[in-house]
C-alpha positions in Angstrom: -23.3 31.4 -47.4 -22.3 28.0 -46.1 -24.1 24.9 -47.1 -25.6 22.7 -44.4 -24.0 19.4 -44.2 -25.7 16.4 -42.8 -23.7 14.5 -40.2 -22.5 11.0 -40.9 -24.4 8.1 -39.5 -21.7 7.0 -37.1 -21.5 10.5 -35.4 -24.7 9.9 -33.4 -24.2 6.3 -32.5 -22.6 6.9 -29.1 -25.1 9.6 -28.1 -28.0 7.4 -29.1 -26.8 4.4 -27.1 -26.2 6.6 -24.0 -29.5 8.4 -24.3 -31.4 5.2 -24.0 -30.0 4.5 -20.5 -32.3 4.9 -17.5 -31.2 7.2 -14.7 -30.4 4.2 -12.5 -28.1 2.7 -15.2 -26.4 6.1 -15.5 -25.9 6.1 -11.7 -24.3 2.6 -11.7 -22.1 3.5 -14.7 -20.9 6.5 -12.6 -20.2 4.1 -9.7 -18.1 1.9 -11.9 -16.3 4.9 -13.4 -15.5 6.2 -9.9 -14.2 2.8 -8.8 -11.9 2.6 -11.8 -10.9 6.3 -11.3 -10.0 5.5 -7.6 -8.2 2.4 -8.7 -5.9 3.9 -11.3 -5.7 7.6 -10.8 -6.1 8.2 -7.1 -3.2 9.5 -5.1 -4.6 8.0 -1.9 -3.1 4.5 -2.0 -5.5 3.1 0.6 -8.5 4.0 -1.5 -6.7 2.7 -4.6 -6.1 -0.6 -3.0 -9.7 -0.9 -1.8 -11.0 -0.1 -5.3 -8.6 -2.6 -6.9 -9.6 -5.4 -4.4 -13.3 -4.6 -5.0 -12.8 -4.9 -8.8 -10.8 -8.1 -8.5 -12.4 -9.9 -5.6 -15.7 -8.1 -4.9 -18.7 -10.3 -4.7 -21.0 -7.5 -5.8 -18.9 -6.3 -8.7 -20.7 -8.4 -11.3 -24.1 -7.3 -9.8 -23.1 -3.6 -10.1 -22.0 -4.2 -13.7 -25.3 -5.8 -14.4 -27.2 -2.8 -12.9 -25.0 -0.6 -15.1 -25.9 -2.6 -18.2 -22.5 -4.0 -18.6 -21.2 -7.6 -18.6 -19.2 -8.0 -15.4 -17.1 -10.9 -16.6 -16.1 -9.0 -19.8 -15.2 -5.9 -17.9 -13.1 -7.9 -15.4 -11.4 -9.9 -18.1 -10.5 -6.7 -20.1 -9.1 -4.9 -17.0 -7.6 -7.8 -15.0 -4.0 -7.4 -16.2 -4.0 -3.7 -15.4 -5.6 -4.3 -12.0 -3.0 -6.9 -11.1 -0.1 -4.7 -12.2 -1.4 -1.6 -10.3 -2.1 -3.7 -7.2 1.4 -5.2 -7.3 3.1 -1.9 -7.6 1.2 -0.4 -4.7 1.8 -3.5 -2.5 5.5 -3.5 -3.4 5.8 0.1 -2.4 4.1 -0.6 0.9 6.4 -3.6 1.4 9.5 -1.4 0.9 8.2 1.1 3.5 7.3 -1.7 5.9 10.8 -3.2 5.6 12.3 0.2 5.9 13.9 0.1 2.5 14.4 3.1 0.3 13.4 5.5 3.0 16.5 5.4 5.1 19.7 7.1 4.2 22.6 4.8 4.7 25.7 6.5 5.8 29.1 5.1 5.0 30.9 3.6 8.1 33.2 5.9 9.9 36.9 5.1 9.6 38.3 3.6 12.7 40.7 5.7 14.6 43.8 4.4 16.4 43.7 4.8 20.1 46.8 6.6 21.1 47.7 7.6 24.6 48.7 11.2 24.7 51.1 11.9 27.5 50.1 15.2 29.1 52.8 17.6 30.1 52.2 19.4 33.4 55.7 21.1 33.7 54.1 24.5 33.4 52.2 24.1 36.6 53.9 25.4 39.8 55.1 22.7 42.2 53.4 22.7 45.6 54.6 20.8 48.6 53.3 20.3 52.1 55.5 23.0 53.4 54.5 25.6 50.9 52.1 28.3 52.1 50.9 31.1 50.0 50.8 34.4 51.9 
């Protein structure tokens, strides 16, 4: 038979702190998680830019963090470098597309041909005159 082993004290710390959250706080934590998920993992670049701008410049970001039980200034200071870097890469990609760089295939210029006049030979044609009548 196996002996029962008591869990360590630190094993339950995370579950205890998350179990004490109200349903409203869990809702706002989910809102923050969705915003960061859209900002960093979304393939839709428009949604990613909107989420990044909300995290960086949103007037209600600190309020949502407060409702989630988090410190908005701390969250923003920890994530600001990553937010700026992701926003810069997305905007740079849009700028390349807007300036039509990296999406156009540049063909090498065609070599210039010399213009030569080709004298045509019409000796093989029958010669007709005014007096010639075909009967």
